[in-house]
PLY file of the C-alpha trace (Angstrom):
ply
format ascii 1.0
element vertex 240
property float x
property float y
property float z
element edge 239
property int vertex1
property int vertex2
end_header
-27.99 50.90 -29.58
-25.72 48.13 -30.82
-22.05 47.84 -30.01
-19.56 47.60 -27.18
-15.81 47.45 -26.69
-13.71 47.04 -29.83
-11.00 44.43 -29.45
-8.83 46.09 -32.07
-8.75 49.76 -31.03
-9.82 49.36 -27.41
-12.57 51.98 -27.71
-16.31 51.50 -27.17
-18.33 51.97 -30.36
-22.10 52.26 -30.52
-24.52 52.33 -33.43
-27.91 53.94 -32.96
-30.66 51.91 -34.65
-34.44 51.96 -34.77
-35.76 48.61 -33.46
-39.21 49.38 -34.93
-37.83 49.33 -38.48
-36.12 46.01 -37.87
-39.22 44.58 -36.25
-41.34 45.63 -39.22
-38.96 43.84 -41.59
-38.86 40.77 -39.36
-42.68 40.68 -39.12
-42.94 40.82 -42.93
-40.60 37.83 -43.19
-42.61 35.87 -40.64
-45.82 36.75 -42.46
-44.36 35.18 -45.61
-43.55 32.02 -43.68
-46.96 31.96 -42.04
-48.99 32.55 -45.20
-46.97 30.00 -47.17
-48.35 27.15 -45.07
-51.80 27.82 -46.55
-50.07 27.12 -49.89
-49.93 28.75 -53.23
-48.36 27.51 -56.41
-46.06 30.52 -56.76
-42.34 29.85 -56.58
-41.84 32.43 -53.82
-44.56 30.85 -51.72
-43.13 27.41 -52.37
-39.71 28.63 -51.24
-41.16 30.14 -48.05
-43.12 26.97 -47.36
-39.96 24.91 -47.72
-38.09 27.19 -45.32
-40.91 27.10 -42.77
-40.86 23.32 -42.89
-37.09 23.19 -42.44
-37.23 25.68 -39.57
-39.72 23.44 -37.77
-37.56 20.37 -38.43
-34.65 22.27 -36.89
-36.69 22.90 -33.76
-37.00 26.63 -34.33
-34.40 29.29 -35.03
-33.21 32.69 -33.94
-33.93 35.03 -36.86
-33.05 38.65 -37.47
-33.75 41.39 -40.00
-31.78 44.54 -40.76
-32.96 47.62 -42.62
-30.25 49.68 -44.24
-29.70 52.39 -46.80
-27.31 52.06 -49.75
-25.25 54.77 -51.45
-28.14 55.54 -53.79
-30.45 56.24 -50.86
-32.48 53.08 -51.39
-33.77 50.97 -48.53
-32.31 47.47 -48.33
-33.59 44.65 -46.12
-31.26 41.85 -45.02
-32.28 38.61 -43.34
-30.30 36.09 -41.33
-30.63 32.88 -39.33
-28.49 31.90 -36.39
-26.18 28.98 -37.19
-26.92 26.63 -40.06
-30.24 25.16 -41.14
-30.23 21.37 -41.05
-26.55 21.34 -41.96
-26.78 24.02 -44.67
-24.68 27.13 -43.94
-25.92 29.46 -46.68
-29.71 29.60 -46.86
-31.59 31.14 -49.80
-32.90 34.60 -48.98
-30.48 35.04 -46.08
-27.06 36.65 -45.89
-24.17 34.17 -46.17
-22.53 32.58 -43.17
-19.34 34.20 -41.85
-17.97 30.84 -40.75
-16.83 28.77 -43.73
-16.83 25.25 -42.38
-15.43 23.83 -45.61
-12.13 25.60 -44.87
-11.50 23.43 -41.83
-13.54 20.34 -42.77
-10.50 18.15 -43.45
-8.82 19.04 -40.17
-12.10 18.55 -38.32
-12.52 15.07 -39.80
-8.97 14.07 -38.83
-9.42 15.48 -35.35
-12.65 13.58 -34.77
-10.98 10.33 -35.82
-8.13 10.97 -33.39
-10.45 11.90 -30.53
-12.69 8.86 -31.08
-9.69 6.54 -31.19
-8.24 7.99 -27.99
-11.63 7.84 -26.25
-12.14 4.22 -27.29
-8.66 3.27 -26.06
-9.34 4.92 -22.71
-12.71 3.18 -22.39
-11.15 -0.21 -23.14
-8.94 0.03 -20.06
-5.97 -2.19 -19.34
-3.43 0.60 -19.82
-1.05 2.27 -17.43
-1.34 5.71 -15.89
1.31 7.18 -18.20
-0.54 6.09 -21.33
-3.85 7.34 -19.91
-2.26 10.75 -19.33
-0.76 10.80 -22.83
-4.06 9.87 -24.48
-5.96 12.56 -22.57
-3.31 15.14 -23.40
-3.36 14.15 -27.08
-7.14 14.44 -27.17
-7.11 17.87 -25.53
-4.35 19.17 -27.77
-6.14 17.99 -30.91
-9.30 19.76 -29.78
-7.41 22.99 -29.02
-5.64 22.88 -32.40
-8.94 22.46 -34.22
-10.58 25.32 -32.32
-7.64 27.61 -33.07
-7.81 26.74 -36.78
-11.57 27.32 -36.88
-11.20 30.70 -35.17
-8.36 31.72 -37.49
-10.55 30.89 -40.49
-13.10 33.54 -39.39
-12.55 37.08 -40.67
-14.69 40.01 -39.56
-15.21 43.27 -41.46
-15.94 46.56 -39.70
-17.91 49.57 -40.97
-14.80 51.02 -42.62
-14.36 47.81 -44.61
-11.30 46.72 -42.64
-10.95 42.93 -42.33
-9.37 41.32 -39.27
-9.19 37.77 -37.91
-11.59 36.87 -35.13
-8.82 36.26 -32.59
-7.61 39.87 -32.99
-10.94 41.56 -32.36
-12.66 39.28 -29.84
-12.94 40.93 -26.43
-12.12 38.53 -23.61
-10.40 35.20 -23.20
-11.48 31.87 -24.65
-13.44 32.28 -27.90
-16.56 30.10 -27.68
-17.33 27.68 -30.50
-19.78 29.21 -32.98
-18.72 32.82 -32.40
-19.76 34.97 -35.41
-22.40 32.41 -36.41
-25.32 34.22 -34.74
-27.84 36.15 -36.84
-26.88 39.69 -35.77
-23.12 39.46 -36.57
-23.99 37.96 -39.96
-26.24 40.94 -40.74
-23.74 43.55 -39.60
-20.91 41.88 -41.51
-22.93 41.77 -44.73
-24.11 45.38 -44.28
-20.48 46.44 -43.82
-19.38 44.58 -46.94
-22.18 46.26 -48.92
-21.42 49.69 -47.49
-24.92 50.06 -46.05
-25.94 52.58 -43.42
-27.76 50.55 -40.78
-31.12 52.04 -39.83
-32.88 49.32 -37.87
-32.38 45.80 -36.54
-34.56 43.29 -34.71
-33.93 39.70 -33.63
-36.40 37.15 -32.29
-36.93 33.42 -31.98
-39.15 31.66 -34.55
-40.87 28.41 -33.58
-44.69 28.41 -33.62
-45.96 25.72 -31.28
-42.47 25.08 -29.94
-40.85 26.00 -26.64
-37.19 25.32 -25.88
-35.96 26.52 -22.50
-36.67 30.22 -22.26
-37.22 30.54 -26.01
-40.74 31.30 -27.13
-42.10 32.11 -30.58
-41.95 35.84 -31.25
-39.85 36.62 -28.19
-37.47 39.47 -29.03
-33.85 38.82 -28.15
-30.82 40.85 -27.15
-27.32 40.01 -28.46
-25.97 36.97 -26.63
-23.26 37.75 -24.07
-20.78 35.00 -24.98
-20.68 35.03 -28.79
-22.12 38.35 -29.97
-21.26 41.09 -27.48
-17.46 40.46 -27.62
-17.38 41.20 -31.39
-20.11 43.83 -31.86
-17.80 46.69 -30.92
-15.49 45.82 -33.81
-18.33 45.21 -36.28
-19.68 48.74 -35.69
-16.22 50.34 -35.51
-15.54 52.76 -38.39
-11.75 52.98 -38.00
-9.58 52.04 -40.97
0 1
1 2
2 3
3 4
4 5
5 6
6 7
7 8
8 9
9 10
10 11
11 12
12 13
13 14
14 15
15 16
16 17
17 18
18 19
19 20
20 21
21 22
22 23
23 24
24 25
25 26
26 27
27 28
28 29
29 30
30 31
31 32
32 33
33 34
34 35
35 36
36 37
37 38
38 39
39 40
40 41
41 42
42 43
43 44
44 45
45 46
46 47
47 48
48 49
49 50
50 51
51 52
52 53
53 54
54 55
55 56
56 57
57 58
58 59
59 60
60 61
61 62
62 63
63 64
64 65
65 66
66 67
67 68
68 69
69 70
70 71
71 72
72 73
73 74
74 75
75 76
76 77
77 78
78 79
79 80
80 81
81 82
82 83
83 84
84 85
85 86
86 87
87 88
88 89
89 90
90 91
91 92
92 93
93 94
94 95
95 96
96 97
97 98
98 99
99 100
100 101
101 102
102 103
103 104
104 105
105 106
106 107
107 108
108 109
109 110
110 111
111 112
112 113
113 114
114 115
115 116
116 117
117 118
118 119
119 120
120 121
121 122
122 123
123 124
124 125
125 126
126 127
127 128
128 129
129 130
130 131
131 132
132 133
133 134
134 135
135 136
136 137
137 138
138 139
139 140
140 141
141 142
142 143
143 144
144 145
145 146
146 147
147 148
148 149
149 150
150 151
151 152
152 153
153 154
154 155
155 156
156 157
157 158
158 159
159 160
160 161
161 162
162 163
163 164
164 165
165 166
166 167
167 168
168 169
169 170
170 171
171 172
172 173
173 174
174 175
175 176
176 177
177 178
178 179
179 180
180 181
181 182
182 183
183 184
184 185
185 186
186 187
187 188
188 189
189 190
190 191
191 192
192 193
193 194
194 195
195 196
196 197
197 198
198 199
199 200
200 201
201 202
202 203
203 204
204 205
205 206
206 207
207 208
208 209
209 210
210 211
211 212
212 213
213 214
214 215
215 216
216 217
217 218
218 219
219 220
220 221
221 222
222 223
223 224
224 225
225 226
226 227
227 228
228 229
229 230
230 231
231 232
232 233
233 234
234 235
235 236
236 237
237 238
238 239
């Protein structure tokens, strides 16, 4: 079951899925990545080999696969990575990112310049308490303004095809940075846009030979509590 409280309608929504179908699709993807390292001259193998290499450079990634059914009754498999891949948001073979960083890139650049300047001035010392307070307040306000703009640039689409800004559907206070950038929300959003009936989903961490904290290669994962759970209820909501 995938879902939870919907921040828009205030009702809990749940979607029944078959993890085995998702796991089968995820295993097939990993098999492509694994077999590509033994190399073949085919373009598909070359593409998989390139992705495997980039995934290792990135230190491993949370990956997910979704199996759905379209209006013609055909099975459709979607794939997604959590976050970007070495600075690239939209990765070949994966659903597109929900977060469009280009939309707020200019504001982000200006904000970073302001924050760095304020931080450098504070580190230099030799200023009075009033100016220290003003610089800290300016830095905090700039950061809050950027976060608000980044959140407002994110639009989520539910199963009925209704689009709503992240701030309207997030359940809870304080939207964490990177919300909607995890693999599962990306898959559900794309499935909703395509009008797919979701049949199965599975998510696990990929990183052969790597171990980061509690992440281990092949370890199945549940939706994260801070960034995924607060928006899943809306993503599986079917209210117009």
